[in-house]
Rosetta silent file (secondary structure, phi, psi, omega in degrees, C-alpha in Angstrom):
SEQUENCE: MPKTIVILPTYNEAENLAKITAALFELNVEGLEILVIDDASPDGTGQLADQLALQYEDRLHVMHRPTKLGLGTAYIQGFKWAFENGAQYIIHMDADFSHKPSYIPEMLAFIPDNEVVVGSRYVKGGRLDERWSWYRRLLSWWANSVWVRVILGTKTKDATAGFKCWQAIALQNIDLDQVHSTGYVFMVEMCYLAEKLGYRIKEIPIYFEDRRIGQSKMDSGIKIEAALRVFEIRMHYHDLKPSKGYVRK
SCORE:     score description
SCORE:     0.000 S_00000001
   1 L     0.000  146.408  174.267  -27.514   17.153  148.645 S_00000001
   2 L   -59.603  151.514  170.809  -24.574   19.610  148.911 S_00000001
   3 L   -75.856  129.158 -178.969  -23.586   21.361  145.672 S_00000001
   4 E  -119.815  128.097  178.209  -20.476   19.716  144.135 S_00000001
   5 E  -113.217  124.740  174.885  -18.647   21.533  141.365 S_00000001
   6 E   -96.611  122.795  178.054  -16.188   19.597  139.197 S_00000001
   7 E   -97.590  125.185 -179.562  -13.403   21.776  137.590 S_00000001
   8 E  -124.300  102.123  172.958  -12.099   20.639  134.334 S_00000001
   9 E   -74.249  135.066 -178.434   -9.216   22.703  132.907 S_00000001
  10 E  -130.587  146.490  169.260   -8.908   22.109  129.171 S_00000001
  11 L  -151.604  109.803 -177.950   -6.381   22.793  126.417 S_00000001
  12 L    62.797   50.367  179.371   -6.941   20.868  123.158 S_00000001
  13 L  -117.637   27.350 -177.380   -9.413   18.398  124.650 S_00000001
  14 H   -59.225  -33.011 -178.461  -12.159   18.516  122.002 S_00000001
  15 H   -77.870  -15.479  179.853  -12.072   14.732  121.436 S_00000001
  16 H  -107.632  -21.006 -164.529  -12.544   14.094  125.179 S_00000001
  17 H   -67.627  -47.424 -176.211  -14.784   16.899  126.556 S_00000001
  18 H   -63.214  -33.786 -177.212  -18.220   15.502  125.453 S_00000001
  19 H   -75.671  -39.286 -176.059  -17.385   12.011  126.707 S_00000001
  20 H   -74.200  -36.761  178.435  -16.000   13.146  130.007 S_00000001
  21 H   -70.202  -39.620  177.764  -18.945   15.501  130.811 S_00000001
  22 H   -58.405  -44.664 -176.227  -21.458   12.741  129.786 S_00000001
  23 H   -61.383  -41.699 -178.238  -19.604   10.275  132.095 S_00000001
  24 H   -63.223  -47.615 -176.223  -19.796   12.820  134.981 S_00000001
  25 H   -73.445  -24.302  175.850  -23.473   13.443  134.624 S_00000001
  26 H   -64.882  -16.379 -179.710  -24.210    9.698  134.158 S_00000001
  27 L   -71.119  -17.280  177.837  -23.071    9.268  137.812 S_00000001
  28 L    55.409   43.657  167.136  -26.476   10.892  138.804 S_00000001
  29 L   -83.881  120.451 -179.819  -24.859   12.713  141.774 S_00000001
  30 L   -64.097  131.902  178.903  -27.419   15.129  142.978 S_00000001
  31 L    87.430    1.458 -175.726  -26.189   18.707  142.960 S_00000001
  32 E   -83.966  132.559  174.226  -23.198   18.037  140.669 S_00000001
  33 E  -131.565  160.674 -175.205  -22.220   20.761  138.206 S_00000001
  34 E  -122.690  135.927  168.696  -19.246   21.109  135.923 S_00000001
  35 E  -117.824  123.381  172.956  -17.007   24.232  135.196 S_00000001
  36 E   -98.317  130.383  175.688  -14.921   23.925  132.083 S_00000001
  37 E  -119.413  102.878 -174.685  -11.982   26.354  131.983 S_00000001
  38 E  -103.590  133.647 -179.687  -10.538   26.579  128.539 S_00000001
  39 L   -93.775   55.001  174.108   -7.278   28.359  127.592 S_00000001
  40 L    59.627   44.527  177.180   -8.203   29.373  124.000 S_00000001
  41 L   -52.651  127.810  177.580   -7.691   25.795  122.634 S_00000001
  42 L   -71.103  -11.844 -177.485   -6.952   25.958  119.004 S_00000001
  43 L   -91.347    7.774  175.916   -8.828   22.634  118.373 S_00000001
  44 L    89.606    6.713  178.573  -12.200   24.176  119.222 S_00000001
  45 H   -52.614  -41.587 -178.583  -12.570   22.865  122.795 S_00000001
  46 H   -64.727  -40.555 -177.297  -13.981   26.153  123.973 S_00000001
  47 H   -69.391  -37.802  179.385  -16.642   26.350  121.308 S_00000001
  48 H   -62.433  -39.449  178.654  -17.624   22.691  122.062 S_00000001
  49 H   -55.996  -43.606 -179.965  -17.816   23.623  125.724 S_00000001
  50 H   -60.662  -41.194  175.412  -20.295   26.382  124.807 S_00000001
  51 H   -62.219  -46.204  177.624  -22.460   23.866  123.005 S_00000001
  52 H   -59.151  -37.395  178.604  -22.402   21.504  125.921 S_00000001
  53 H   -67.506  -27.176  173.071  -23.495   24.334  128.205 S_00000001
  54 H   -78.164  -28.188  174.337  -26.559   24.761  126.163 S_00000001
  55 H   -72.670  -42.715  179.607  -27.205   20.991  126.267 S_00000001
  56 L  -108.398   62.688 -177.045  -26.750   20.818  130.020 S_00000001
  57 L   -48.810  126.877  179.222  -28.430   24.068  130.909 S_00000001
  58 L    67.671    3.628 -176.258  -27.506   25.409  134.336 S_00000001
  59 L  -118.039  -25.231  179.647  -25.441   22.327  135.077 S_00000001
  60 E  -125.790  128.719 -177.999  -22.313   22.947  132.869 S_00000001
  61 E  -123.579  155.537 -175.253  -20.613   26.226  132.876 S_00000001
  62 E  -129.523  136.450  173.251  -17.669   27.661  130.806 S_00000001
  63 E  -118.861  124.299  178.018  -14.897   30.014  131.566 S_00000001
  64 E  -104.986  134.598  176.322  -12.815   31.206  128.557 S_00000001
  65 L  -116.025  149.843 -167.781   -9.368   32.522  129.108 S_00000001
  66 L   -72.131  -20.511 -178.001   -7.473   34.473  126.401 S_00000001
  67 L  -159.740 -179.423 -176.858   -4.360   32.256  126.196 S_00000001
  68 L   -79.624  106.929 -172.398   -2.606   29.341  127.860 S_00000001
  69 L  -108.342   -0.664  178.187   -2.058   30.719  131.404 S_00000001
  70 L   107.398  145.523 -176.911   -1.128   27.636  133.390 S_00000001
  71 H   -65.607  -42.422 -175.733   -2.903   24.877  135.269 S_00000001
  72 H   -60.510  -47.827 -177.972   -2.443   26.449  138.680 S_00000001
  73 H   -68.271  -28.641 -178.931   -4.129   29.787  137.735 S_00000001
  74 H   -68.406  -48.355 -176.791   -6.962   27.884  136.020 S_00000001
  75 H   -66.025  -35.043  179.580   -7.735   25.984  139.272 S_00000001
  76 H   -68.943  -39.809  172.503   -7.501   29.110  141.478 S_00000001
  77 H   -63.941  -39.796 -178.579   -9.957   30.979  139.180 S_00000001
  78 H   -67.154  -38.418  178.786  -12.143   27.900  139.201 S_00000001
  79 H   -63.569  -46.633 -177.253  -12.065   27.638  143.012 S_00000001
  80 H   -66.395  -35.613  176.499  -13.073   31.281  143.406 S_00000001
  81 H   -63.073  -40.704 -178.127  -15.886   30.874  140.844 S_00000001
  82 H   -68.296  -37.819  176.762  -17.126   27.830  142.746 S_00000001
  83 H   -60.062  -48.009 -179.042  -17.119   29.738  146.053 S_00000001
  84 H   -60.670  -28.037 -174.322  -19.195   32.511  144.450 S_00000001
  85 L  -103.058   18.646  170.849  -21.603   29.946  143.070 S_00000001
  86 L    76.315   25.565  175.264  -22.299   28.131  146.393 S_00000001
  87 L   -69.524  138.502  170.200  -20.147   25.025  146.071 S_00000001
  88 L  -101.231  -32.853  173.146  -19.786   22.986  149.218 S_00000001
  89 E  -124.441  140.827 -179.076  -17.492   20.386  147.620 S_00000001
  90 E  -132.153  124.367 -179.943  -15.025   21.063  144.790 S_00000001
  91 E  -112.292  136.820  168.793  -13.428   18.387  142.728 S_00000001
  92 E  -122.847  143.164 -174.125  -10.591   18.937  140.221 S_00000001
  93 L  -160.701  164.921  177.724   -9.602   16.370  137.740 S_00000001
  94 L   -76.616  155.619 -179.617   -8.147   15.858  134.215 S_00000001
  95 L   -94.554    2.211 -172.934  -10.502   15.873  131.181 S_00000001
  96 L  -108.290   18.205  177.801   -8.769   12.992  129.482 S_00000001
  97 L    71.045   11.685  167.933  -10.054   10.023  131.533 S_00000001
  98 L   -61.310  -36.697  173.906   -6.752    9.571  133.412 S_00000001
  99 L  -106.444  113.000 -171.599   -9.065   10.152  136.339 S_00000001
 100 L   -75.598  131.149  178.114  -12.061    8.023  136.141 S_00000001
 101 H   -61.694  -23.536 -173.845  -15.384    9.698  137.085 S_00000001
 102 H   -65.872  -15.118 -179.082  -16.571    6.446  138.673 S_00000001
 103 H   -82.137  -17.483 -175.171  -14.343    7.228  141.735 S_00000001
 104 H   -57.889  -40.715  177.167  -16.306   10.420  142.568 S_00000001
 105 H   -60.070  -38.037  178.043  -19.115    8.807  144.581 S_00000001
 106 H   -67.382  -39.520  171.988  -16.479    7.263  146.854 S_00000001
 107 H   -51.731  -52.096 -175.085  -14.728   10.651  147.156 S_00000001
 108 H   -66.594  -31.267  176.185  -17.986   12.270  148.180 S_00000001
 109 H   -63.972  -34.161 -176.663  -18.697    9.536  150.761 S_00000001
 110 H   -88.750  -24.910 -169.515  -15.363   10.386  152.547 S_00000001
 111 H   -67.258  -24.062  175.635  -15.374   14.162  152.196 S_00000001
 112 H   -62.256  -26.805  178.571  -17.702   15.030  155.018 S_00000001
 113 H  -105.816   11.563  178.677  -15.186   13.772  157.542 S_00000001
 114 L  -142.930  148.907  175.171  -12.138   15.070  155.748 S_00000001
 115 L   -75.737  -28.947 -172.974  -11.025   18.368  154.299 S_00000001
 116 E  -136.840  132.463  165.543   -9.369   16.707  151.288 S_00000001
 117 E  -113.989  133.976 -175.246   -9.955   13.357  149.531 S_00000001
 118 E  -118.522  126.689  165.867   -7.137   12.339  147.130 S_00000001
 119 E   -73.376  107.482 -162.559   -7.376    9.922  144.257 S_00000001
 120 E  -113.396  139.697  174.824   -4.096    8.249  144.951 S_00000001
 121 L   -93.947   -8.653 -172.727   -1.922    5.977  142.835 S_00000001
 122 L  -117.012    3.682  169.464    0.368    5.144  145.694 S_00000001
 123 L   -90.701  171.197 -172.322   -1.683    3.888  148.554 S_00000001
 124 L   -62.078  130.061 -176.598   -2.461    0.136  148.808 S_00000001
 125 L    99.483  -19.586 -178.863   -4.730   -0.742  145.848 S_00000001
 126 L   -78.795  148.376 -177.670   -3.674    2.166  143.652 S_00000001
 127 E  -142.905  154.586  175.232   -2.259    1.326  140.259 S_00000001
 128 E  -102.820  150.963  171.772   -0.552    2.901  137.234 S_00000001
 129 L   -51.144  127.847 -176.096   -1.377    2.150  133.687 S_00000001
 130 L   -63.060  -13.270 -178.939    0.487   -1.007  132.615 S_00000001
 131 L   -85.072   -3.813  174.770    1.552    0.788  129.425 S_00000001
 132 L   -64.898  143.598  178.086    3.791    3.133  131.331 S_00000001
 133 L   -73.901  158.254  176.875    7.497    2.681  130.702 S_00000001
 134 H   -59.009  -36.118 -179.566    9.741    1.593  133.616 S_00000001
 135 H   -66.308  -48.747 -178.357   11.395    5.103  133.447 S_00000001
 136 H   -58.241  -44.913  172.345    8.084    6.888  133.727 S_00000001
 137 H   -55.947  -51.353 -174.127    7.068    4.690  136.701 S_00000001
 138 H   -64.596  -35.482 -179.649   10.321    5.219  138.379 S_00000001
 139 H   -65.516  -45.464  179.937   10.233    8.998  137.869 S_00000001
 140 H   -67.324  -43.275  175.891    6.696    9.306  139.236 S_00000001
 141 H   -62.334  -41.459 -179.139    7.578    7.157  142.303 S_00000001
 142 H   -66.854  -38.546 -179.665   10.719    9.059  142.972 S_00000001
 143 H   -62.524  -39.092 -175.582    8.966   12.424  142.722 S_00000001
 144 H   -84.519  -49.742 -167.662    6.381   11.387  145.306 S_00000001
 145 H   -88.411  -21.201 -176.627    8.216    8.998  147.573 S_00000001
 146 H  -116.310  -66.113 -172.593   11.657   10.600  147.584 S_00000001
 147 H   -63.204  -58.588 -178.848   11.892   14.134  146.270 S_00000001
 148 H   -63.675  -42.002 -177.766    8.754   15.890  147.541 S_00000001
 149 H   -66.305  -36.241  178.671    8.843   13.919  150.829 S_00000001
 150 H   -70.508  -45.070 -178.496   12.395   14.672  151.654 S_00000001
 151 H   -71.641  -43.378 -177.083   12.258   18.307  150.791 S_00000001
 152 H   -99.338  -19.561 -175.315    8.774   19.140  152.205 S_00000001
 153 L    70.443   25.816  179.897    8.271   16.406  154.668 S_00000001
 154 L   -69.498  158.197  175.885    4.855   15.523  153.317 S_00000001
 155 L  -105.974  -21.871 -177.954    2.999   12.409  154.466 S_00000001
 156 L   -65.559  126.357 -175.954    0.569   12.170  151.556 S_00000001
 157 L   -67.526  -31.340  178.828    1.714    9.253  149.447 S_00000001
 158 L  -121.728   76.787 -179.563    0.622   10.861  146.122 S_00000001
 159 L   -66.785  -19.044 -179.378    1.586   14.474  146.588 S_00000001
 160 L   -96.721    5.713 -176.575    1.414   15.156  142.883 S_00000001
 161 L   -57.918  132.342  178.771   -2.093   13.813  142.488 S_00000001
 162 L  -101.176    5.549 -177.006   -4.343   15.933  140.265 S_00000001
 163 L  -117.183  104.431 -173.684   -7.573   14.235  141.255 S_00000001
 164 E  -141.851  152.273  168.428   -8.872   15.692  144.552 S_00000001
 165 E  -121.154  132.051 -178.079  -12.103   16.577  146.304 S_00000001
 166 E  -120.092  144.659  161.137  -12.037   19.453  148.723 S_00000001
 167 E   -67.896  132.285  177.615  -14.438   20.923  151.283 S_00000001
 168 H   -57.253  -43.644 -178.697  -15.007   24.407  149.915 S_00000001
 169 H   -57.376  -36.986  177.540  -14.614   25.880  153.345 S_00000001
 170 H   -66.454  -47.433  176.697  -11.093   24.432  153.609 S_00000001
 171 H   -58.068  -45.742 -177.527  -10.106   25.964  150.222 S_00000001
 172 H   -62.358  -23.179  179.185  -11.627   29.289  151.230 S_00000001
 173 L   -97.214   16.824  168.494   -9.381   29.437  154.321 S_00000001
 174 L  -100.410  138.815  172.594   -6.260   28.979  152.179 S_00000001
 175 L   -81.634   90.651 -171.894   -4.916   32.269  150.969 S_00000001
 176 H   -67.533  -21.954 -179.795   -5.171   31.417  147.329 S_00000001
 177 H   -72.978  -15.892  178.761   -3.686   34.737  146.287 S_00000001
 178 H   -92.050   -6.669  179.338   -0.442   33.626  147.905 S_00000001
 179 L   -78.089  117.001 -165.704   -0.341   30.334  145.910 S_00000001
 180 L  -104.618   -7.606 -178.839    2.319   31.088  143.325 S_00000001
 181 L   -75.692  129.289  174.740    2.619   27.837  141.329 S_00000001
 182 L  -101.369  -27.301 -178.744    1.250   28.003  137.797 S_00000001
 183 L   -99.358 -151.873 -176.583    2.121   24.684  136.376 S_00000001
 184 L   -65.110  -16.788 -178.755    1.868   21.094  137.566 S_00000001
 185 L   -77.535   -5.615  169.339    3.783   21.707  140.752 S_00000001
 186 H   -48.872  -39.415 -179.850    0.538   23.484  141.838 S_00000001
 187 H   -60.400  -40.947 -178.500   -0.544   20.033  143.035 S_00000001
 188 H   -70.066  -41.613  178.122    2.417   19.723  145.308 S_00000001
 189 H   -56.720  -45.821 -179.185    1.902   23.227  146.685 S_00000001
 190 H   -66.452  -40.902  177.902   -1.713   22.552  147.550 S_00000001
 191 H   -58.827  -50.710  176.787   -0.834   19.218  149.168 S_00000001
 192 H   -56.177  -44.762  176.901    1.802   20.938  151.274 S_00000001
 193 H   -59.314  -44.607 -179.185   -0.540   23.636  152.289 S_00000001
 194 H   -62.078  -38.152  176.473   -3.196   21.183  153.411 S_00000001
 195 H   -68.935  -46.639 -177.965   -0.722   19.302  155.506 S_00000001
 196 H   -62.452  -31.667 -179.444    0.826   22.400  157.046 S_00000001
 197 L   -88.486    3.149  171.602   -2.653   23.691  158.007 S_00000001
 198 L    80.313   20.265  179.999   -3.556   20.449  159.674 S_00000001
 199 L   -68.263  146.526  170.406   -6.252   19.304  157.239 S_00000001
 200 L   -81.118  119.332  178.679   -7.512   15.691  157.373 S_00000001
 201 E  -113.593  121.746  177.001   -6.524   14.096  154.200 S_00000001
 202 E  -107.999  119.751  175.731   -7.934   10.773  152.981 S_00000001
 203 E   -97.693  124.169  176.607   -6.287    8.912  150.150 S_00000001
 204 E  -110.036  138.509 -171.906   -8.347    6.450  148.188 S_00000001
 205 E   -73.952  138.611  173.363   -6.713    4.055  145.701 S_00000001
 206 L  -128.879  159.747  166.024   -7.377    4.650  141.944 S_00000001
 207 E   -95.683  114.241  176.983   -6.235    3.120  138.718 S_00000001
 208 E   -87.490  107.932 -178.806   -4.487    5.909  136.795 S_00000001
 209 L   -91.036  138.621  173.362   -5.082    5.309  133.118 S_00000001
 210 L   -62.880  151.643  178.202   -2.942    6.887  130.429 S_00000001
 211 L   -52.366  138.038  179.285   -4.968    9.423  128.365 S_00000001
 212 L   -77.436  -40.980 -177.769   -7.200    7.706  125.804 S_00000001
 213 L  -133.727  145.321  176.047   -7.034   10.406  123.111 S_00000001
 214 L    94.119 -179.666 -177.083   -4.694   13.343  122.418 S_00000001
 215 L  -102.512  143.639  174.284   -1.244   14.262  123.492 S_00000001
 216 L   -66.569  148.234 -179.032    0.102   14.575  126.993 S_00000001
 217 L   -95.760   -3.334  179.447    0.902   18.078  128.106 S_00000001
 218 L   -87.820  112.290  168.492    3.861   16.860  130.301 S_00000001
 219 L  -117.454  179.450 -173.791    7.241   17.070  128.647 S_00000001
 220 H   -58.914  -40.330 -176.572   10.720   16.879  130.231 S_00000001
 221 H   -59.416  -44.973  179.261   11.052   20.606  130.626 S_00000001
 222 H   -64.894  -33.409  177.427    7.885   20.804  132.684 S_00000001
 223 H   -70.296  -40.168  178.627    8.958   17.927  134.839 S_00000001
 224 H   -69.605  -42.396  177.507   12.330   19.512  135.599 S_00000001
 225 H   -60.095  -44.381 -179.386   10.817   22.845  136.320 S_00000001
 226 H   -63.066  -44.863  179.690    8.291   21.279  138.736 S_00000001
 227 H   -62.717  -37.235 -178.566   11.073   19.453  140.622 S_00000001
 228 H   -73.228  -28.973 -178.784   13.121   22.601  141.083 S_00000001
 229 H   -75.064   -9.629  172.196   10.087   24.639  142.255 S_00000001
 230 H   -61.827  -36.530  175.124    9.611   22.372  145.203 S_00000001
 231 H   -58.433  -42.534 -175.201   12.458   24.295  146.896 S_00000001
 232 H   -64.520  -38.187  179.071   10.523   27.532  146.328 S_00000001
 233 H   -62.055  -42.439  178.706    7.416   26.054  148.036 S_00000001
 234 H   -63.780  -37.090 -173.922    9.445   25.228  151.198 S_00000001
 235 H   -74.650  -38.698 -169.625   10.924   28.664  151.378 S_00000001
 236 H   -65.641  -37.913 -172.227    7.601   30.410  150.671 S_00000001
 237 L  -116.143   23.139 -169.523    5.689   28.701  153.463 S_00000001
 238 L   -62.167  -23.571 -175.219    8.426   27.806  155.958 S_00000001
 239 L  -107.777    6.788 -178.253    6.710   29.713  158.829 S_00000001
 240 L   -66.590  130.641  176.721    3.060   28.663  158.099 S_00000001
 241 L  -123.265  157.422  177.333    1.210   27.295  161.099 S_00000001
 242 H   -56.521  -31.222 -176.543   -2.310   25.897  161.500 S_00000001
 243 H   -72.404  -11.446 -179.367   -3.215   28.885  163.673 S_00000001
 244 H   -98.353   -0.190 -179.952   -2.610   31.203  160.752 S_00000001
 245 L  -131.357 -142.675  179.637   -5.070   29.420  158.467 S_00000001
 246 L   -72.634  128.873  176.418   -8.020   27.102  158.707 S_00000001
 247 L  -113.878  125.196 -179.069   -8.423   25.440  162.116 S_00000001
 248 L   -68.303  136.346  178.115  -10.533   22.368  162.087 S_00000001
 249 L   -98.825    0.000    0.000  -13.446   22.422  164.456 S_00000001
């Protein structure tokens, strides 16, 4: 089986980390490994990750970063580490069970015929947690269906999705050093790049559950900043063509 590396960026996820890693390994996906990238969590997440690395020898790996450096930079460092360690498929997801590990076998079933598989809240069959307020639902729908689509012209229904499976070769053919988003808008930038480069993108429906334990990292300031940075993405890549990046064979 191809090697699959799941990247879990963490900040104060000590209450979730052991549970999510156990759930991932219980899938019994051959060749699956986990990379935890911890940004010096004050709740001891990094130390717990080190203990889990001993428990799951050669299957769970830990990257410690000195401070909170942003979600986008964590994923880019994780992607590069995965390349160096022979990954053929790379999955990124949240560590708080918003993204259910049980969807991963379906993602892996579709990834050989696609460059990207997206766990989508907005394709037919996708659902949001019933506990979400009407305002939060409206904001999420508006960001994906109106704001990002109008400004960037994307076709992916869940452009802000943080649950994705990539072919490593497709990620390698993106100039990751030019990806400039550090926060949650990183998801939009990567979606836009995949579409501009002509990648095949498959969206599968998921149920997006609100985090079970701990506090959300998304506040109003982060959401506003992400919305404004969509304009920067358009300007940054306005002349990008498939011929300048990965060309599907």
